[in-house]
Steps between C-alpha positions, in 0.01 A plus 500: 500500500331837447361523153433846357277571205358274234848381383602428857189298558561308163846423599408382850233264365782297339685446812521217734165460690681489839601871456242728663401786286397854622350705216486874453471759219185350336140608510358143528582138455246236365335326792634169375866628530465709814394201724864403524640852538512771753514851373392861509307658201557850372122553541422719805291339778122599457498553875745801457314643200155490657639642830641801316183542300301529821759738649474742214124442427323384824166512327600242249264205508547302165811399302468364142758286349521338146751214486615207290459188723778331318748754656339634806255246658737446787508878560116533503483235771710723719317825390162370601622442855686843499188683390278337757744608779486864377117493474505526119296321249719353239342460164722276281426429125700248300623602151718277276552738216532876433156538347319356789715699745418821327121435508510424879696811576242715306222337687676538836556870454150559349338375831761622746437755776798730541424550867541132594653307212858440388676288240798287565746431227698170558819413311319318224605520127158386381279749690737795553659514159713821491424588140118457471343432831686735733429816312119404499509441878682823583267707270193359657648555850577858423159581340299320765709591808537120594831435666731232359780358688757261380770230566729677245708814572483618137121533511533776759696710258226439241218605729411225752452646861741280672717183469715276688822366357801278611742624755790303345732515816219378723407228245858379496514473887165300489629259243825445698290438816294250305811320399651495844174369635512214240859416597394502873222260439231729588155403372371732230198498286575407143413735216518865423440779758394859396744781543493676824825707479352788296545863427210740434429752226214744460380738225405842657346637187264196484432536880398861457283423182281254717489743795757330719734742692825335589682743740878549505548276803307216341694556179814434690380152586515398132833389341410658159283796436382592152518758359848528654564838691 
């Protein structure tokens, strides 16, 4: 069975244990549950995010991320390896509520060097709250010239430099291949994998503001450009 979204996962959990389940359409699954599942998260692979960061900003040296370990500890394990592979220092701070997240962002921007530092916004309802935290982040980013990149498409429209977001057709193919592999008895690692079938979005106004010139040819490599031509 391929289970999509929280409701699909909930339904699948009540089925016969002998039925193999492939999960999609969710950001994360608690580790206790994911051990018996195979799936693909809607969260973009940090490998792809950091590679695009270095492509756009080769001088980047440090990435700061503030996250709730209850939601994203699994992702940070991957991110640490991904940052290392790109020659980036990953500075990760845990925050379990909005107030502590706000304080950590303020401290991070206050000490950031716009020539070398960037801030990554994961999909995390605790630390990237759309109503209170995100406006604070984008204001600090604009005022200090520190690039912010995201795992959410909507953040690019609001002012993040770039984001990766799901390529739904490609994701569907990957889920089907996972299911076919299970049926064929192929050994697969249990748990959730990050999203690798992604599309890219960039904000040219933000790029120009931080002194980054993205030429026409490079613009064509993105799937969405904001402001739209």
